[in-house]
TORBABA-964116 format. One line per field, with one value per residue (C-alpha): x, y, z negated; residue number from 1. Coordinates in pm, 1 decimal, always signed. Layout:
residues N
px = (X;...)
py = (Y;...)
pz = (Z;...)
i = (NUM;...)
***
This chain:
residues 66
px = (-23210.0;-23147.5;-23406.3;-23299.2;-23505.8;-23497.5;-23505.7;-23880.9;-23948.3;-24003.3;-23808.5;-23619.8;-23439.6;-23080.1;-22988.3;-22666.1;-22613.5;-22598.5;-22361.4;-22135.1;-22126.4;-22028.2;-21768.8;-21611.3;-21566.2;-21374.9;-21185.1;-20968.5;-20642.0;-20723.7;-20514.7;-20645.0;-20574.9;-20824.8;-21091.4;-21043.5;-21086.5;-21396.9;-21546.2;-21500.4;-21661.1;-21959.0;-22003.8;-21998.5;-22243.9;-22484.9;-22469.0;-22529.8;-22821.1;-22991.3;-22918.5;-23065.0;-23372.5;-23414.5;-23390.8;-23651.7;-23889.7;-23841.2;-23907.4;-24216.2;-24353.8;-24291.2;-24470.3;-24769.7;-24801.5;-24803.7)
py = (-14883.6;-14574.4;-14306.5;-13944.0;-13635.3;-13329.2;-12985.3;-12955.3;-13283.2;-13512.6;-13837.0;-14011.2;-14342.6;-14426.3;-14785.4;-14794.0;-15167.1;-15125.9;-14832.1;-15031.0;-15330.3;-15111.4;-14935.2;-15266.6;-15355.3;-15038.7;-14978.2;-15290.6;-15102.6;-14780.5;-14626.6;-14424.3;-14106.8;-14219.0;-14281.0;-13935.8;-13772.1;-13981.5;-13891.1;-13520.2;-13558.3;-13742.1;-13472.3;-13202.6;-13392.1;-13445.8;-13077.7;-12966.1;-13209.4;-13075.5;-12716.5;-12776.4;-12934.9;-12635.4;-12396.3;-12600.5;-12590.9;-12215.0;-12157.8;-12378.4;-12199.8;-11860.3;-11964.5;-12089.2;-11751.0;-11550.1)
pz = (+695.3;+490.2;+454.1;+462.3;+386.0;+607.0;+449.7;+506.5;+324.5;+621.3;+619.3;+896.5;+910.7;+987.4;+1068.3;+865.9;+918.4;+1297.5;+1260.3;+1026.3;+1263.5;+1559.5;+1347.7;+1245.5;+1614.6;+1698.2;+1373.3;+1353.1;+1419.8;+1237.4;+961.0;+664.5;+863.9;+1128.3;+863.6;+709.4;+1050.5;+1123.5;+784.2;+855.6;+1199.2;+1045.7;+780.9;+1046.7;+1268.6;+979.6;+883.3;+1241.4;+1281.1;+968.0;+1070.1;+1418.1;+1260.9;+1027.3;+1323.1;+1510.5;+1211.9;+1168.4;+1539.0;+1534.2;+1227.1;+1386.8;+1707.1;+1508.6;+1331.0;+1655.7)
i = (1;2;3;4;5;6;7;8;9;10;11;12;13;14;15;16;17;18;19;20;21;22;23;24;25;26;27;28;29;30;31;32;33;34;35;36;37;38;39;40;41;42;43;44;45;46;47;48;49;50;51;52;53;54;55;56;57;58;59;60;61;62;63;64;65;66)
***
């Protein structure tokens, strides 16, 4: 498993091996074009996940101050 750090320093785990195994099952007939599209989708999803987490932390901190 890979360990990632969120913007506030907390870590979370991603089971890359399980993701890779599932990807191998579905990607047998893919071309390089498919992989480029998938890479862009993954980048976007990761960015949005971190952004959502940052918004959650900001909201939580604001609520604790009030």
